[in-house]
C-alpha positions as CSV (number, residue, x, y, z in Angstrom):
1,M,-3.6,23.0,-22.1
2,A,-1.2,20.9,-20.0
3,D,2.1,19.2,-20.5
4,Y,2.3,15.3,-20.5
5,D,5.2,13.0,-20.3
6,F,4.9,9.9,-22.5
7,E,6.5,6.6,-23.4
8,A,5.7,5.0,-26.7
9,I,7.1,2.1,-29.0
10,A,8.2,3.0,-32.4
11,A,7.8,0.8,-35.5
12,D,11.4,-0.6,-35.1
13,G,10.5,-1.6,-31.4
14,A,12.5,1.2,-29.9
15,L,11.1,2.9,-26.7
16,Q,10.7,6.6,-27.1
17,K,10.2,9.1,-24.3
18,G,9.1,12.7,-24.6
19,R,6.7,15.5,-23.7
20,I,3.6,16.7,-25.4
21,T,1.2,19.5,-24.7
22,A,-2.6,18.7,-25.1
23,T,-6.0,19.5,-23.5
24,D,-6.1,16.2,-21.6
25,S,-4.6,12.8,-21.6
26,H,-7.0,11.4,-24.2
27,A,-6.0,14.1,-26.7
28,A,-2.4,13.5,-25.8
29,V,-2.8,9.8,-26.7
30,R,-4.6,10.6,-30.1
31,E,-1.7,12.9,-31.0
32,I,1.0,10.3,-30.1
33,E,-0.9,7.6,-32.1
34,A,-1.1,10.0,-35.0
35,R,2.8,9.8,-35.1
36,D,2.6,6.1,-35.8
37,L,3.6,5.3,-32.2
38,I,2.2,2.7,-29.9
39,V,1.5,4.5,-26.6
40,V,2.7,2.9,-23.4
41,R,2.3,5.6,-20.8
42,V,1.1,9.2,-20.6
43,A,1.1,11.1,-17.3
44,P,1.2,14.7,-16.3
45,A,4.5,16.4,-16.2
46,A,6.1,16.0,-12.9
47,E,6.6,19.7,-12.3
48,Q,2.8,20.2,-12.5
49,V,2.2,18.1,-9.4
50,R,1.2,20.1,-6.4
51,R,2.3,19.8,-2.8
52,F,-0.5,17.8,-1.6
53,G,0.4,14.6,-3.6
54,R,4.2,14.9,-3.1
55,S,5.9,11.7,-1.8
56,G,8.8,13.6,-0.4
57,L,10.2,12.8,3.0
58,F,9.1,15.9,4.7
59,S,5.9,16.8,2.7
60,R,2.6,17.3,4.4
61,S,-0.4,15.4,3.0
62,V,-3.9,14.4,3.6
63,S,-4.5,10.9,5.0
64,Q,-6.1,8.3,2.9
65,A,-8.9,7.8,5.3
66,D,-9.8,11.5,5.1
67,I,-9.7,11.3,1.4
68,T,-12.2,8.5,1.6
69,I,-14.5,10.5,3.8
70,L,-14.3,13.4,1.4
71,L,-15.1,11.3,-1.7
72,S,-18.0,9.6,0.1
73,D,-19.5,12.9,1.2
74,L,-18.9,14.4,-2.4
75,A,-20.7,11.3,-3.9
76,A,-23.7,11.8,-1.6
77,L,-24.0,15.5,-2.4
78,V,-23.5,14.9,-6.3
79,Q,-26.2,12.2,-6.1
80,S,-28.5,14.7,-4.5
81,R,-28.4,16.6,-7.8
82,L,-26.0,19.3,-6.5
83,R,-23.5,20.7,-9.0
84,I,-19.9,19.7,-8.2
85,D,-18.9,23.2,-7.3
86,E,-21.9,23.7,-4.9
87,A,-21.1,20.4,-3.3
88,L,-17.6,21.5,-2.7
89,K,-18.7,24.8,-1.2
90,L,-20.9,22.9,1.3
91,M,-18.1,20.7,2.2
92,L,-15.8,23.7,2.8
93,Q,-18.3,24.9,5.3
94,E,-18.0,21.7,7.3
95,V,-14.1,21.4,7.3
96,E,-12.7,24.4,9.1
97,F,-8.9,23.8,9.0
98,G,-6.1,21.3,8.2
99,N,-4.9,19.9,4.9
100,S,-8.3,18.6,4.1
101,R,-9.6,22.1,3.8
102,Q,-6.6,23.2,1.9
103,L,-7.2,20.3,-0.7
104,L,-10.9,21.1,-1.0
105,T,-10.0,24.8,-1.5
106,D,-7.4,24.1,-4.2
107,I,-9.8,21.7,-6.1
108,H,-12.7,24.3,-5.8
109,R,-10.4,27.0,-7.1
110,R,-9.4,24.9,-10.1
111,L,-13.1,24.2,-10.9
112,E,-13.8,27.9,-10.9
113,N,-10.9,28.4,-13.3
114,G,-12.5,26.1,-15.8
115,E,-10.8,22.8,-15.0
116,S,-12.8,19.5,-14.5
117,L,-12.8,17.5,-11.4
118,S,-10.5,14.8,-12.8
119,Q,-7.9,17.6,-13.9
120,A,-8.1,19.1,-10.5
121,M,-7.5,15.7,-8.8
122,Q,-4.7,15.0,-11.3
123,A,-3.0,18.2,-10.2
124,Q,-2.7,16.9,-6.6
125,G,-0.1,14.4,-7.7
126,N,0.0,11.0,-5.9
127,L,-2.8,11.8,-3.6
128,F,-5.4,10.1,-5.7
129,E,-4.8,7.0,-7.6
130,Q,-4.6,7.2,-11.3
131,V,-7.2,4.6,-11.9
132,E,-9.6,6.7,-9.8
133,I,-8.9,9.7,-11.9
134,E,-9.5,7.9,-15.2
135,M,-12.8,6.6,-13.8
136,I,-13.9,10.1,-12.9
137,R,-12.7,11.5,-16.2
138,L,-15.0,9.0,-18.0
139,A,-17.8,9.7,-15.5
140,E,-17.8,13.3,-16.2
141,S,-18.5,12.8,-19.9
142,T,-21.2,10.3,-19.2
143,G,-23.0,11.9,-16.4
144,D,-22.4,9.2,-13.9
145,L,-20.1,11.2,-11.5
146,G,-22.1,10.5,-8.3
147,V,-22.2,6.9,-8.9
148,T,-18.5,6.6,-9.7
149,L,-17.5,8.6,-6.7
150,G,-19.6,6.3,-4.6
151,Q,-17.9,3.3,-6.1
152,I,-14.4,4.6,-5.6
153,A,-15.3,5.5,-1.9
154,E,-16.7,2.1,-1.4
155,D,-13.7,0.4,-2.8
156,R,-11.4,2.5,-0.4
157,E,-13.5,1.7,2.5
158,L,-13.2,-2.1,1.8
159,R,-9.5,-1.9,1.4
160,A,-9.2,0.1,4.7
161,G,-11.4,-2.4,6.4
162,V,-9.0,-5.2,5.5
163,V,-6.0,-3.2,6.9
164,A,-8.0,-2.3,9.9
165,R,-8.8,-6.0,10.7
166,I,-5.0,-7.0,10.2
167,S,-3.9,-4.1,12.5
168,A,-6.6,-5.0,15.1
169,S,-5.5,-8.7,15.0
170,L,-1.8,-7.9,15.5
171,R,-2.0,-5.0,17.9
172,Y,-2.3,-7.0,21.2
173,P,0.4,-9.5,20.4
174,A,2.6,-6.6,19.3
175,F,1.9,-4.9,22.6
176,L,2.7,-8.0,24.6
177,L,5.9,-8.6,22.6
178,L,7.1,-5.0,23.2
179,G,6.2,-5.4,26.9
180,A,8.3,-8.6,27.2
181,L,11.3,-7.0,25.3
182,T,11.0,-4.1,27.7
183,I,11.1,-6.4,30.7
184,M,14.0,-8.6,29.3
185,V,16.1,-5.5,28.6
186,F,15.4,-4.2,32.2
187,F,16.5,-7.6,33.6
188,L,19.6,-7.8,31.4
189,I,20.8,-4.3,32.1
190,Y,19.8,-3.6,35.7
191,V,18.9,-6.8,37.6
192,L,21.4,-9.5,36.4
193,P,24.5,-7.4,36.8
194,Q,23.9,-7.3,40.4
195,F,24.4,-11.0,40.9
196,E,27.3,-11.4,38.4
197,P,30.2,-10.2,40.6
198,V,29.0,-12.7,43.5
199,L,28.7,-15.6,41.1
200,A,32.0,-14.9,39.3
201,T,33.8,-14.6,42.7
202,L,32.5,-17.9,43.9
203,N,32.8,-19.5,40.4
204,R,29.2,-20.9,40.6
205,G,26.5,-21.0,37.9
206,D,25.7,-23.1,35.0
207,D,26.5,-22.5,31.3
208,S,23.1,-21.0,30.5
209,L,23.5,-18.2,33.1
210,G,27.0,-17.5,31.8
211,Y,25.5,-17.0,28.3
212,I,22.9,-14.6,29.7
213,F,25.6,-12.7,31.5
214,A,27.5,-12.4,28.3
215,V,24.5,-11.0,26.5
216,S,24.0,-8.5,29.4
217,R,27.6,-7.4,29.2
218,L,27.3,-7.0,25.3
219,I,24.3,-4.8,25.7
220,R,25.9,-2.8,28.5
221,D,29.1,-2.3,26.7
222,N,27.5,-1.4,23.4
223,S,24.5,0.5,24.5
224,D,25.3,3.7,22.6
225,L,25.9,1.6,19.3
226,I,22.6,-0.3,19.9
227,M,20.8,3.1,20.3
228,V,22.2,4.4,17.1
229,L,21.3,1.3,15.2
230,A,17.8,1.4,16.6
231,L,17.3,5.0,15.6
232,V,18.8,4.1,12.1
233,A,16.3,1.3,11.7
234,I,13.4,3.6,12.8
235,L,14.5,6.2,10.4
236,A,14.9,3.7,7.6
237,A,11.4,2.4,8.2
238,W,10.0,5.9,8.1
239,I,11.9,6.7,4.8
240,A,10.6,3.4,3.3
241,S,7.0,4.3,4.3
242,R,7.4,7.6,2.5
243,S,8.9,6.3,-0.6
244,A,6.8,4.7,-3.5
245,R,9.7,3.0,-5.0
246,L,10.9,1.4,-1.7
247,R,7.4,0.3,-1.0
248,S,7.3,-1.5,-4.3
249,L,10.6,-3.3,-3.5
250,L,9.1,-4.4,-0.1
251,R,5.9,-5.5,-1.9
252,R,8.1,-7.7,-4.0
253,A,10.0,-9.1,-1.2
254,L,6.6,-9.8,0.6
255,F,5.4,-11.9,-2.4
256,R,8.4,-14.2,-2.0
257,L,7.4,-15.2,1.7
258,P,5.8,-18.6,2.1
259,V,2.4,-17.8,3.8
260,A,2.2,-14.1,3.8
261,G,3.3,-13.9,0.1
262,T,0.5,-16.3,-1.0
263,I,-2.1,-14.2,0.8
264,A,-0.7,-10.9,-0.5
265,K,-0.7,-12.3,-4.1
266,T,-4.3,-13.5,-3.8
267,F,-5.3,-10.0,-2.6
268,R,-3.3,-8.5,-5.5
269,D,-5.1,-10.7,-8.1
270,G,-8.4,-9.8,-6.7
271,R,-7.6,-6.2,-6.8
272,I,-6.7,-6.4,-10.4
273,C,-9.8,-8.2,-11.4
274,T,-11.9,-5.7,-9.4
275,L,-10.1,-2.7,-10.9
276,I,-10.6,-4.1,-14.5
277,A,-14.5,-4.6,-13.7
278,Q,-14.6,-1.0,-12.4
279,T,-12.7,0.6,-15.2
280,Q,-14.7,-1.3,-17.8
281,R,-17.9,-0.3,-16.0
282,A,-16.8,3.4,-16.2
283,G,-16.0,3.2,-19.9
284,V,-12.2,3.4,-19.6
285,D,-10.5,1.8,-22.6
286,L,-8.4,-1.3,-21.8
287,P,-4.8,0.1,-22.6
288,T,-5.5,3.1,-20.4
289,A,-7.1,0.9,-17.6
290,L,-4.1,-1.5,-17.5
291,S,-1.6,1.4,-17.4
292,V,-3.3,2.9,-14.3
293,I,-4.1,-0.4,-12.8
294,G,-0.4,-1.4,-12.9
295,L,0.5,1.8,-10.9
296,A,-2.3,1.0,-8.4
297,V,-1.3,-2.5,-7.6
298,D,2.4,-2.7,-8.2
299,G,3.6,0.9,-7.8
300,P,5.9,2.9,-10.2
301,A,9.0,0.7,-9.9
302,E,7.2,-2.3,-11.5
303,T,6.2,-1.8,-15.3
304,K,5.2,-5.3,-16.2
305,I,1.5,-4.3,-16.3
306,S,1.6,-0.6,-16.8
307,R,4.1,-0.6,-19.8
308,D,4.6,-4.2,-21.1
309,A,1.0,-5.3,-20.9
310,V,-0.2,-2.1,-22.4
311,A,2.1,-2.5,-25.3
312,G,0.9,-5.9,-25.9
313,L,-2.7,-4.8,-26.0
314,R,-1.9,-2.0,-28.5
315,R,-0.3,-4.7,-30.7
316,G,-3.5,-6.5,-30.7
317,M,-3.1,-9.2,-28.2
318,K,-6.0,-10.3,-26.0
319,L,-6.4,-9.1,-22.4
320,A,-6.1,-12.6,-21.0
321,D,-2.8,-13.2,-22.9
322,V,-1.1,-9.9,-21.9
323,L,-2.1,-10.6,-18.3
324,D,-0.8,-14.1,-18.5
325,E,2.6,-12.8,-19.6
326,N,2.9,-9.8,-17.4
327,A,0.6,-9.8,-14.5
328,N,1.3,-13.4,-13.1
329,L,-2.3,-13.9,-12.4
330,Q,-3.7,-17.2,-11.0
331,D,-5.2,-19.7,-13.4
332,L,-8.8,-19.2,-12.4
333,A,-8.7,-15.5,-12.8
334,L,-7.1,-15.8,-16.2
335,R,-9.8,-18.4,-17.4
336,M,-12.6,-16.2,-16.2
337,I,-11.2,-13.1,-17.9
338,R,-10.6,-15.1,-21.2
339,L,-14.2,-16.3,-21.0
340,G,-15.3,-12.7,-20.4
341,E,-13.6,-11.8,-23.6
342,Q,-15.1,-14.6,-25.5
343,S,-18.6,-13.8,-24.3
344,S,-18.2,-9.9,-24.2
345,Q,-18.8,-9.9,-20.5
346,I,-15.4,-8.9,-19.1
347,E,-16.9,-6.5,-16.6
348,A,-19.1,-9.1,-15.0
349,L,-16.7,-12.0,-14.9
350,A,-13.8,-9.8,-13.7
351,A,-16.0,-8.7,-11.0
352,R,-16.8,-12.1,-10.0
353,A,-13.1,-13.1,-10.1
354,G,-12.3,-10.2,-7.9
355,I,-15.0,-11.0,-5.3
356,L,-13.8,-14.7,-5.3
357,Y,-10.2,-14.0,-4.8
358,E,-10.6,-11.2,-2.3
359,A,-13.0,-13.5,-0.3
360,R,-10.4,-16.2,-0.5
361,A,-7.6,-14.0,0.6
362,Q,-9.6,-12.8,3.6
363,R,-10.4,-16.4,4.7
364,H,-6.7,-17.3,4.6
365,L,-5.9,-14.1,6.4
366,Q,-8.3,-14.9,9.2
367,R,-6.9,-18.4,9.6
368,V,-3.4,-17.1,9.8
369,L,-4.2,-14.4,12.2
370,A,-6.1,-16.8,14.5
371,I,-2.8,-18.7,14.8
372,V,-0.4,-15.8,15.0
373,G,-1.9,-14.5,18.3
374,P,-1.6,-17.7,20.2
375,V,1.8,-18.5,18.9
376,V,3.2,-15.0,19.9
377,L,1.8,-15.4,23.4
378,V,3.4,-18.9,23.8
379,L,6.8,-17.6,22.6
380,I,6.6,-14.6,24.9
381,S,5.6,-16.9,27.8
382,T,8.4,-19.3,27.0
383,V,11.0,-16.6,26.7
384,I,9.9,-14.8,30.0
385,G,9.5,-18.2,31.8
386,G,13.0,-19.2,30.8
387,L,14.4,-15.9,32.0
388,I,12.7,-16.3,35.3
389,V,14.0,-19.9,35.7
390,V,17.5,-18.6,35.2
391,I,17.2,-15.8,37.6
392,M,15.5,-18.2,40.2
393,N,18.4,-20.6,39.8
394,A,20.9,-17.8,40.4
395,L,19.1,-16.8,43.5
396,L,18.9,-20.4,44.8
397,S,22.6,-20.8,44.0
398,I,23.5,-17.6,46.0
399,N,21.3,-19.0,48.9
400,D,23.1,-22.4,48.8
401,M,26.4,-20.5,48.9
402,V,25.5,-18.4,51.9
403,G,24.2,-21.6,53.7
404,L,27.5,-23.2,53.1
């Protein structure tokens, strides 16, 4: 038995929150519905979350890349007709140290104590996505655990591949930009101040050189403050990367950007369609699927899908209608899902929509990245070239003054 926190809508439309004890989340949903409530969300109680999945600032965790490898290896072993506990034992022999071994050890210990794989993964908190846990829960009852684990690992690899391509495309321009900024700071702090007293004494130099000298003085006079602000910015970025709520806010801000927002929204729509197809293939009921899909694509701070859309489904609305109201999907995706409902082929058409939107987003991303690199190089060259021209003008000015 485990404790579950829940949110449900009463007959008068009021939102109720509470805690219930049940064998699993499905039993919790059945008991809540027996109270004449419309279930919106059911999740394990917060204090049951183990340390591996915590999202605290100083918590240690297993990287998502390592989790993908573990799931892929586990899928291969289970598909080889090994029992899940035997597969975990073999994997423990290969992983000798680190957080990955601690994770495998904890899951194996929980299996020996009678828990299922989905329950053991649920106990790790935010380390595994809730949509993955629900798919594994259904696969355990249908006997398709190996196939489902393979699908989850493949989906993770595809997402990691997109992130890797973006990182690879931006790494070289970012390195050049960092190098250019370092050179500029060096010139502004150590080189230009050597010429400033001479030019100030002789009252020579144009306005652009005067502006650059002013920037140089500003940096030198406020170096301590600039260092503190830089450290604060780095710390804030690190905190944001560790906070799920802040990541959700940054994600919403990204969607408002002109080009990047369009690409990000296309990726999001494709991901929603893909997850709908995967959960339907695994046999997850639509309300449960939407509740975990909302958490996967929008995070805990945004509840339009994970709560409002689920409530609409439980009131008898169609999937396409609740997605139109709460998910802000593009028209083509909505039409394909609506057609899938009418023809009882939601899984197939949602999968096609997911492939279509993910391919479209990757094409747009490749075009943008192909432009970003040259644009950054031109900007860096322009800035460095302008700085060199100003410095050379200063040197020539000093040479003219000496000749006089």
